[in-house]
N, C-alpha and C positions, 0 to 999 in steps of 0.2 A: 868308333861310332861318331857320327856327325853330332854337332851341338843340338840340332833339332831332335834327333833320336834320343839323346841324353835327357833333354827337357821333357819329352813325352813320357819316357819310361820313369823318370823321377816323379812326375805328377801321378802316374799310375801307381807307383809305390806308395807315395804319400796318401793317396786316396784309399787304397785297398788294404794297407797294412793294419789299420786300426778299425776299419769297418769289418764286419764278420762275413767277408765274401772271398777271402783268400788272395793275398798279394802274389804269392808264387804262381797260382794259376793264371792270374791276369797278366803278369809280366811275361810268363812263358808263352801264353796264347797270343798276346799282342805281337811278340817277336816272331812266333811261328807263322801267324797269318800274314805278316808283313815281310817275312823273309829276312829278319835282322839277326845278327849274331851277337849274343849277349853272354856267352859262356866264358867269362874271364874273372880272375880274382879281383882286379881293380874295380870292375863293375859291381861285384858283390860287396866290396868294402865301401864303395860310394853309397850304395843303398842302405847298408847296415848303419853307417855313420849318420846318414841323414835321419833315419827313423830313431836312432839312439839320441841324437841331439834334440829331436822333437819331444821325446818322452822326458828327457832330463830338464828341458826348459819348462815344459808344462807342469811337471810334478816336482820341481826343485824344492819348494817349501815342504811338500809331503815327505820327500826323501830325507831332508835335513831333520825333520821332526821324528821320522821313523828311526833313523840311525841314532839320533841323540837319545831317544827313549830306550832303544835297545841296549844302549851302553849305560843306562841308569841316570841320564841327565834330563833336565827339563828344558824343553825348547818347543816353540810353536804354540798355536792356539786352536788347532783343529780339534773339535770335541770328539769326533769319531775316533781319531787316531789316539787321543788321550785315553780313551777307554780300553785301548789294546796295547799295553806296554810291550807285549811279546811279538808285535807284528814283524819286526825285522827278522826274527828267528823263524817265524812261520813262513816268510817269503824265502828265506834260505833253504828251509826244508822242502818247500814247494818247488824249488829250482832244481833239486837233485834228479827227479825223474827225467827231465829233458836233457840234462847233462849226460846221464847214462844212455838214454835213447839216442842222442846225437853221436856218442862214441861208438855205439853198436851198429847204428843203421844209417850213418851219414852218407856212406858211399852209395847205398841203394837209393836213398832219397834224392841224390844228385844225378843218378843214372837211370836204372831200370824202372824206378817208380815215377820218374818225371816224364810222363806220357799223357796225351790228351784223354785216353781212356781212364787212367787212374784218376786224373784230376776231375774229369766230368762225373765219375762215379762218386768221388768224395764230396763234390759240390752238392749233389743231390742228397747223399746220405746224411751229411752234417746239417743240411737244411732241414731234413726231417727231425733230427735230434733237436735242433733249435726250436722247431715248432712244438715238440713234446715238452721241452723245458718251459717254454712260454705258457703252455696250457696247464701244466701241473704245478708250477711253482706258486707258493703262497706269497712270496715277495714281501717278507716281514722284517728281514734282518739287514743290518748295515755292516760296514767294515769293522766297527768297534766290537762286534760279536764274533768275529772269525776265530776258529779254534783249530786244533791240530788235525782233526778229521777233515775239516774244510780245506786246509792247506794241502794235505795229501791228495784228496780227491781232485782238486783243481790242478795240482801239480802233475798228477798222472794224466789228466785230460790235456794239459799243455804238451806233454810228451807225444801225444798222438798227432800234434800239428806238424811233426816231422814229415808225415805223409803229404805230398803236394796236393793242394786242393782242399785240405782240411780247414784251414784258417785258424791261427792261434787265438785270435779274439773270439771267433765264433764258438770254438769248442770250450774255451775256458769260461766265457760268459754263460754258456749253457750249463756247465758244471756248477757255476755259482748259483744259477737259478734253481737247479735241482737241489741245492743246499738251502733254498728258500731265501737267498739274498735278493734285495731289490735289483732292478735292472741296472740302475746307475751304480750301485755298490759293486755288483758283479763286474761291470765294465771297468770301474776304477781299480779294483783289485787285479783284474786281468792285465791292465796296462802296467801296474806296478810290478807284477810278476814277470812280465815280458822284458823288463829292463835288464836283469842279469843275463837272460838268454840272448838278447840281441847284442849286448855288450860282449859276451863271450864269443858269439859268432864273428863279430867284427875283429876281435883280437886274434881268433884263429886264422881268419883270412889274412891279416897282417903278418902273422907268423909264417903262413904258407908262402907268402911272397918273399919274405926274408930267407926262408929255407931254400927256395929255388934260385937264390942269388939275385933277386930283384931288389933294387934300391928303393927304399920307401920315399925318397925325395922325388922319384920319377912319377909318383902319384899326383903331385901337385901340378895339374894341368888345368886349363880353362874348363874343359869338359867335366873333370872330376869335381872341381870347386862348385861349378854351377849345379851339377847333379846333387851334391850334398846339400847345398842351400835350398834348392827347389823342393827336394823331398822333405827337408826339415820344416820349412815354412808350411808346405801343404799338409804335412802330418800334424803340426800344431793346430792348424785351423780345423782339421777333421776331428781331432780329439775333443776340442772345445765344443764343436757342433754336436758330435755324437753323444757326449755326456748330457748336454742340454736336451737333446732329443729324447733320450731314454728316461728323463724325469717324467715325461707325460705320454710317451708313445711306446708301442710294442715293437718286437723284432719281426713281426709278420711280413712287412715289405721286403726285408732282407731274405726271409725264408723263400718268398715267391721268386725273388730275383735269382737266388742260388739254384733253385730247382729248374727254372726256365733256362738259365744260362748253362747249367750242367747238361740238360737234355740237348741243347744246341751244340755244345762242345762234343758230346758223344756222337751226335749225328754227323758233324763235320769230320770227326775222326774216322768214322766208317766210310764216309763218302770219299775222303782223300786217301784211304788205305790203298796201297798198291795192289793190283789184281794178282 
């Protein structure tokens, strides 16, 4: 890919990975409409590393406190996290479903499910789920009150994000709202829960390149470094903005966007389908 293509797709990744609108759908459809080829392991690693760096940079203090508390040590001053000494283990339990789902259905997610019809359908369907979650949630609880049922519920929801077009943040934030978390707390936990999944995906892609005889040193190109940096910086900005936005505003604009975008995607899919 040219440097311009890398920058555009890295910005798309950084914008859409953390907003509840599906990064997979936007990346695939951007490339599909522009006729770009993006099916490569180094491209996957570039985007996974960028988003992983964004999460680790933004939530570094949170993760240090969570890990320390999980190991019985005192660290950090975040009061919500202090009220939940078991958060590390709840995040570990919540990460199991997507690990199992990825092992069982990764090939389908990368091939037969990665179509405009599937993505358009999921954009609309999860948009409706987000609307229901927004309407029904009492929004009373914070991260300090998370329990085992919450971890399992949100973890299972994250496993559904394997289906292209679902949106990891969209489905997990919705699950958090159904468990009566506040919008900001649901998003915060969603991003924390995504860290092991994104890290695992990046490690798997690195292993696949090594397994196929590719040298990891070959990844260090201008395009690769620029892509990682652009997606990381964009992701950090989006996380900060989105958490601030959710303190005072609802998910409805993202619901409307998903439904409208999904309908457009389905229409384009049928129009461009070969006769």
